[in-house]
N, C-alpha and C positions, 0 to 999 in steps of 0.2 A: 302696774306699769309706771315708769318714771314720767312725771309731767313733761309734756313736750316731745316724748319719744314717739317715733312712727310705729303704728301697729305692725305686728309680725305678718308676713305674707302667708296666707293660708294655702296649703297644698292639698291635693286630693290624689288618692291612689286609684289607678285605672288599669285595665288590661291593655297590653300593647300588642299590635300586629306589625312586626318589622317586615318591610317589603323592599324590593329593589325599585320602587317607584314612589312618587310623591302625590299626596292628595291635598287639594285646596278646599277652603270653605266654599260650599255650593257646588264643588266639582263632583262628578260621578266617576266611580271606579268599579268596573266589573272584575270579579274574582272567582276562581275555582278553588274550593277548599277540599283538601284530602288528608292533611295531617290531623291526627287525633286531637292534639292540644288545641288546634284552631277550630275543628269541628265542634268540640265541647264548648269552646268559648262562644262561637256564633250561636249555637243552640241556646246557651244560657242567656246571652244578651237579648236574643229575640223573645225568649220566654218572659224575661223580666222587663222588656220594653226599654232596654238601655243601649249603650253603645260601647265603643272601644277606640283606642288611639292608633292611628297609622303613623309610623315613623320610617324614614329612609334608612336602610342598612348601609353603613359606611365601610364596615369590615365584617366579612362573613357571608353566609349564603342563606336564602330563604328556607332551604331544607338543610337541617343540621345546625352546626355551631354558628351563633351570631355573636360577633364581637362588639364593635362600636356602632352606635346608631346616632342619627342627627339629633341635635338638642331641641329642635322645634318640629312639632308634628301637628296633626289635625284629628280632632274628635270626629268619629264617623258613626252613622246609623245605617242599618240595612233597610233599603227601600224596595227591594225585589229579590226573590229567591226561587230556586227550583232544584229539586232533587233529581240528579241525572241517573240513567240506568246503570252506569258503572259505579254508583255509590258516591260519586263526587257531589258536593253541594255547590251549586252555581248561584252567586249572589251579586247584587249591585249595591254599593254603599254610596251615601252622599256625605260629603264633608260638612261640618257645622261650624266649628270654631277652633282656633289655633291654641296650642299650649306649648310650654317650655318644660322639658324633662329635667328635673333636678336630682333624681335618684332612680335607680332601676335595679331590680333583682329578678331571679327566675325561680318559679315554683318547682316542686319535685316532678310535676308532669311536663315540664319544659315550657310552660306558659310564662311570658315575661310580664311583669307588673312595673308600672312607672309611677313615681311621685311627680306630679305635674303642677305647674302654676298656669292659670288660664291667661291667654293674651287676647283681649277683646279688640276687634276692629270696629270703630264707630261707624254708623251708617253714613254713606256719602252718596250724594246725587252725582250722576254722570251727565254733564251738559252735552247736548247733541254735537257741539263743535269740537269736543275733545275726542281724540283717537277715532275719527270716523272710519278710517281704513280698517282698523282692528274690529270695529263693530260690524262692518260689512262682511269681513272675512268670517267672523263668528256666526252671523246670520246664515251665511251660505253653508258653513260646516254643519250647523245644527239641522238645517233642512235636509242634508244628505244622510244624517245618522238614522239608523233604524230603531225599532221598538225596544231593542236591548239597551238603549241609552235614554231612559225616561226622564228627560230634562224638565218637562213641565212647561208652563207658560213662560215666554221670554220676558225678561226684566231688563231691557236695554238701558234704562235710566238709573239702574242700581249698580254703582261702581264695584261693590263687593261681588255681586252676582256675575257681572261681566268678567272681572278679573279671575274669578274661580273657573268659569267655563273656558276662557282663553288659556289660562295657565294649565288646565288639565289636558287640553288638546294640542298644546304647543309642541311641535316636533323638535325638541331639544333634549340633551342628556339630562338624567335625573339630577345631577349636581347643579345644573343651572336652574332647574325647577326649584330645587331646595333653596337656593339663594333668593329666588323670587318670593317663596313662601315666607322667608324670614324678614322681608321688607314690611315695615309697619305702614298701614294705610293703603286702602285699595286703589285710590287714584295714583299714588306714588308707585304702586306695583304695576299699574297699567302703563305708566310713563316708562318704567324700566323695560317692560315688554315691547313697547313701541320702539325704544332704542335698539333692542335686539333685532327687531324687524328691519329697521333702517340700516343696520350694520351687517345684515346677513347677505 
């Protein structure tokens, strides 16, 4: 390496699950899996204790051809699953960390693989005086959700946790969710969500 040159950014290849929705870090997403390519992927990552990337479909459909996908997605792990009588696999995944897709291809079985760069959100405390209305709305929403949404203990002082839960439950189109996901910093993400609330 030339003296003074910046080190090359390391990429990692991961399986991708393109969807018509967005997953946030710490957010929960229930899914029903029936396509063979994704059934095989889920069984593989569960067996190996790994995860996969969720990315928003911008062009195409969840079933069949997938064209363009968003360039920022979220790494997910399965936290709950159940085999249904009709053969479908019912799972709940939790988002962990964001990534940027820098390359993508498709295997012969139809599974998409992505070359990604990881986007880390530093931990941020959420002071009680910031976004109190959002926090109150989130607390009420989580109290009303059933066991199919295993959110775990509330962490209302953790900005990334709060931003993930609110972002996941926000009743807005996927395109707006995607723009929020692409915002760097959890507290800034919450400020954008607060502006959406005030302007709605």
